[in-house]
SEZA-176228 format. One record per residue (C-alpha): residue in one letter; x, y, z. Coordinates in steps of 0.5 Angstrom, whole numbers, padded with zeros to 4 digits, always signed. Each point is the difference from the previous one (the first is absolute). Layout:
N
aXYZ/...
# end
This chain:
79
m+0009-0082-0001/a+0002+0002-0007/s+0004+0007-0002/h-0004+0006-0001/t+0002+0000-0007/l-0001-0007-0002/v-0008+0001+0003/t+0000+0006-0004/h+0002-0003-0007/r-0004-0006+0002/i-0007+0004+0001/l+0002+0004-0006/g+0001-0006-0004/e-0006-0004+0002/v-0005+0007-0002/k+0004+0000-0007/r-0001-0007-0001/a-0008+0000+0002/h-0001+0007-0003/g-0003+0002+0006/c-0003-0004+0006/d-0004+0001+0006/l+0004+0001+0007/d-0002-0007+0003/t+0002-0004-0007/l+0007+0004+0000/a+0001-0002+0007/k-0002-0008-0001/s+0005+0000-0006/l+0005+0002+0004/p-0001-0006+0006/d+0007+0001+0003/l-0002+0008+0002/s-0005+0002+0005/w-0006+0004-0002/s+0003+0005+0004/q+0006+0000-0004/v-0003+0001-0006/f-0005+0005+0002/l+0006+0004+0003/e+0004+0000-0006/v-0006+0001-0005/d-0002+0006+0004/r+0007+0003+0000/l+0001-0002-0008/s-0007+0004-0001/r+0003+0006+0004/r+0006+0000-0005/g-0005+0000-0006/e+0003-0007-0002/v-0007-0004+0001/l-0007+0003-0001/v-0005-0002+0006/t-0007+0001-0002/f-0007-0003+0004/g-0003-0005-0005/a-0006-0004-0001/e-0002-0004+0006/g+0004+0004+0005/r+0006-0002-0002/y+0007+0004+0000/m+0002-0001-0007/i+0008+0001-0002/r+0003+0002-0007/l+0006+0003-0003/p-0001+0007-0002/d-0001+0001-0008/h+0006+0005-0001/k-0001+0001-0007/k-0007+0003+0002/r+0004+0004+0006/a+0005+0003-0005/a-0005+0002-0005/t-0004+0004+0005/h+0006+0003+0004/s+0004+0006-0003/v+0007+0001+0002/r+0001+0007+0001/p+0008+0003-0001/
# end
């Protein structure tokens, strides 16, 4: 079993490389990990705001990286 940090980096790297993808495609691109391992890590990353998960076309869960530029522009920081 791969370490937690290694799984995180591999998932984030694959999502970045693909410019977003659906959950099943992501799991297939990491054949040494089970679908459950990928799902659980995507869930954790989503809760931390490191990936965005949306329900897309054809009933697939789409995963992409957040657009930090838009997020920074729409959130003001108060002292």
